N, C-alpha and C positions, 0 to 999 in steps of 0.2 A: 609631337612637339606642342600642338595647340593645347592638348590636355595638360602638359607640363606647365604651360603658361597660365592656364586657368588655376591649377592647384597652387602655383607659386603666388599668384595674385590673391587668391582666396586666403592663403595663410597670412599674407601681409595685412589683409583687410579685416581680420578677425576682431580687432579692437572695436569695430562698429557695433558691437553688442554691449557697450558701456563698461562692463566688467572685463577684466583681462581673461582671455580664453585661449585654449590650444585646440587645434583642429587637424584632422586628417581625413581624406576621403575614405568611404567605407563601401566595400563591394556588396552587391545584393546577396551574395551567398553568405557573407558574414552577418548580414542583418536577419537571416532566418532564425527562427527559434531554435535554441540548442536542445539537443536530445537529452543532455544531462542537466538542464536547467530546472532547479527545484522551485516549486511554487510557495514554499514556506517563506514567511515574512522574515526579514533580516533585522528586526528591531533590536536584537541583542547585540548587534555590531555598532560601529561608529557611524555607519551610513545606512540609510534605508531608501525605499522608493515611495514616492508620493505622486499624485496627479496635480500638475500645475498648468493652468490654462488648457485643460483637456488633453494633456500629454504627460506620459510618465517621465519623471526626472529623479535623479539621485540627490538626496539632501543629507546634510550632516545631522546626526542625532546625538548631539551633545551641546553643552553651553560653554564656549571658550572665548567669548568676546571680551573686549576691554571692560574692566570693572567700572562700576558707576562713578567711582571717585577718580578715574583716570583723567588727566589733563588732555586738552585737544592735541597736544604734541604726542602724548603717549598713545592716544587713540589712533592718530595718524600713522605712527610707527607700527602699531598692531595690525591695522588694515593692510599696510604695505607688506608686512611679513606674511600675513595670511594669504594674500593674493599670490605671492611667490610660492608658498606651500601648495596652494590649490593647483597651480600649474605644474609643479614638480610631481604631484600625485597623479595628475592626468597623463603626464609623459610616462611615468613609471607604469601606470595601468596599461597603456597601449603597448609598452615593451613586453609585458607579461602576456597579454591577450589582445591580439589585433582586432578582435570583434568588439572590444571595449574602447573604441576611438571616440572620445567624447570631448566636448567643450567644457571648460571649467570656469566658475565665476564665484565671487563673494559679494553678497548683498550688504547694504549698509547696516543690517541687523547682525552681521558677522556669520550669516548662514552660508555654507558652501553649497554650490549646485554643480551637477555634472549631467549634461544631456545634449541633445542635438537640436539645433535651430532649424526651422522649416526651410529657410533659404537665406543666402547671403548675396548681396549685390556688390560686384567689384568691377574694375576696369581692365579689359583685356584688349590689346591692340587698338586702343582708343574708343572702344565700345563698351557699354554697360552690359554685364553678364550676370544672370541670376543662377547661382549654383544651388540646386535643390537637393536636400538630403532626406533620407528615409529614416525616421526615428526607430530606435530599438523598442522591442516589446518590454512590458513591465517585467516579464520573467527573465529576459536577457539582462535587464538592468539590475535585477536582484543579484544575479551572478557577478556582475561588475562591482556592485556595492560590497559584496563579501571580499573581493580582492582588494578594494580600496581600504577596507577596515584592516586587513592584514598588513598592507603597506604602511599605513599610519602607525600601527602598533609595533611593527618589527623593523622597519627600514629607516634608519636615520639618514636624512638627506646628505649627500656628499657635496664637497666644495665644487666639483665639476658640474653637478646638477644645478647648484645654486648659481654659479657664474653664467652658465648657458641660459638659465631662466631669466636672470637679470638682463642679459643681452637681448633676448627675444622681447621682453616687456618694453624695454626702452625703444627698440626698433619699431614696435607697434605704436607707441605713443608718438614717436617722430613722424610716422606715416599719418597718424590721426591729425597731427597739427599742420599738415600740408594743405594747400589750397587746390581744389579740383574744379576749376571753372567749367570744364566740359562735362563733368559727371557730378552734379550737385549731390546726388545720393551718397557719394563717398565722403562728402563734407558734413553729413548729418551728425555724426558722432561729435565732431568738434562743436557744432552749433548747439547740440543738446547739452553738452557739458557746460558750455558757457551759460546756457539758460538755467541749468541747475545751480550754478554758482551764484546767480542773481536771485533765484527763487527761494533757496533755503538759507536760513540764518547761519551766521558764522558760529562754529563750534558744534553744530548739529551733526549727527552721524552722516546724513545725506550730503551735507556740505563738505565734510572731511573727505568722504569718498570721491566727490567730484573734484576736489582740489589736488588730489594726488598727481604728481608730475614726474617726469624723468629724473629730476634731481632727487626726489624722495628715494627712488630705487638705486641711483648711483651712490647714495649715502649709506646704504645698507652694507654691513660687513658680515662675513660668514660666521665668525666666532659669536657675534651678537645674535645672529639668526639661530645658531645652534642652541644657545642658552634660552632664547625665546621659545624654540621648538620644545625643549624639555618641559618648560612651564606650561606650554599649551597642551602637551600630551598628558601631563598630570591632571590638568583641569578637565580635559576630555574624558579621561578614564573615570574621574570622580562623578561625572554627569552623564556617562554613556547610557544610551537608551531613552533619554529625555528629549523633549522638543528643543530645538536649537533657538527658539524664541523669535521666529520669523514674524514680522509685523503683519497684522491683519487690518484691512481697510475698515474703518468704523462704519457701523450701520447708518443709513440715512433715510429719512422719510421725505420724498420730494414734495416741496411746498411752493417753490418759486421757479421762475424761468432761469435757465443757465446764465450765469454772469460772465461778462467779458472783461478781462483786465489786460493791461498792456505793460510790457517790460521793454525798456530801451537800453540796449547794450552797445557801448562804443567799442569798436574793434579796428585794428590796423588793416586787416584783410578779411574777406568774407566769401563764402560760397553761396550763402542765402541772404536775401534781403529781409526775409521774415519767415517764421514757422509758427505753427499753432500747437499748443499743448492742451489736450482735452482729457479730463479724467472721468472715470465711472461711465465709460461708453462701450466697453467690451468685457466679456467674461472668459473667452478663450480664443485661441488662434483660429484663423480662417474666416471666411465670410459669415458663417453661421454664428460666430462669436459676437457679432455686432447686431443688436436687435433693431436699431433704427434703420428704416429702408433707405433714406437718402444718404445717410452717413455710410452705410454699407456699400452703396453704389459709388460713392466718392472714393472709398478706400479700396474697393475691389471692382474696378470698372470692367475688367475682362471676365469676371465671374457673374456679372449682372446681366439680366436678359436684354437690357437696352444699352446703348453706347453712353459715353461720358456726358453727352448733352442731356441725359435724363436727370442729371443733377442740376436743379434749377438755379442754384447760386454759383455754379462754376463758370467763370468767364470762358467764352468759346476758345480763346487762344491757349487756354490751359488744359483743354481736352487732352487726355492721355499724358499730361505733364505733371500731374499731382497724384501722390500716393500717401499712404499712412504707414507709419512704423509703430510697433508696440514696445513699450519700455516700462519697467517698474523699478522704483527705488523706495526703500522703506515700505510704507503702507500705501504709497501712491502708484496707481496704474495709469500710465499716460498713453494716449493715442496721439501720435505726432504727425501732423499734416505738413508735408514738405514738397518742394519741387524736385522733379527727377531729371530735368533737362533745361538747358539755357534757351532763351532768357528766362530766368527764374521769376516766380511770382513777386510782385511788388508788395510793399507793406499795405498799400491801399487795397490791392486785390485780396490779400490775405484777410484784411478786416472785413471785406464783403463776404468772403467765405465763412468767417467766424460768425457774422450776423446771420447768414443763411443756416449754419449749423444750429445756432441758438434757437432760431425759429423752428427748425425741423425737430428739435428735441422737445418742443411743446412748452406749455405754460407751467408745468411742474417737473422739475428736473433737479438732480443732485450734482450735476456736472459743473465744473469750472472750465472756462475757455480762456487760455492765456495767449495773447498775441505777443510774440517775441520779435522785436525789430532790431536788426543789426545795422548800426549807423557807422559808417567809416569815419575815422578820425581825420581831421584836417592836417 
């Protein structure tokens, strides 16, 4: 029963990964390398395997994003349709081969991703639970990518697939919009999206992705989705085997200290008083992905040789109460410092942490530090 509660809660909390995803638990036996898994690259298909943040993931190998001349409304509709398609593909993939149980997502560049996240934090019986997953090997993912390519080419989504997917996406968004005062980590997705809405300019792909709401999915109709899918597949076939155009973070030569900017967002309700967004501070998942010693100790206190007090700028009351999440959108790779338990860090405490991080990063850094303050409306 406890396992069922964990799996049910994890499925509801999948939207914490910013893009809409589908998830199922995977047994260790299914994770083992397949004896029939070929090592040949699947570049000739619609999907291939690449290494993202030091882990293999499946990515789309075609260019089927909204055209440059598309209006913001047309781009918004395209992203909503593509997110629905990515989740349908993930569901169909699992039904064909249970060893290919993957999370799906669509970046603001319109690139599809399928892979496993290292862990998801959710609430079970009032307590925070971290559900750890074991990633598939690159060989196994190539096998899954070949199946995905076949599904996209041959299997027109059905109305029942479409309706069930819309229902799941809307349920995830509704869960995301709830307030979790006892488990602030569950409110991080909501806080992050509100930050993105203020950070990125109206009409940009990043802003359009962040602005998608339950109403956008309620407005979708299966006949319109089917027509969109035919155009999407035609474009995918014409560009198959090419890069999907994922954004690459521009090169930077560090010349100045990290800058600290502030965003103030007025909200009706909040899980967090403040969070920090910091870019250019990690290269891949896990402690080794963060080069700076103090920032690594802040983000991974249990993997650090000393306890949380070794972080000089962390207030004593926040010891073991602050962690970091990784998120990327477009070409920006953000490390998000957030509270994990109540009482959450105040805006003043987060500013102190921001100043400590800026100092730890040194006199020459390419990083931006953004203090996002959530102010309750009167």
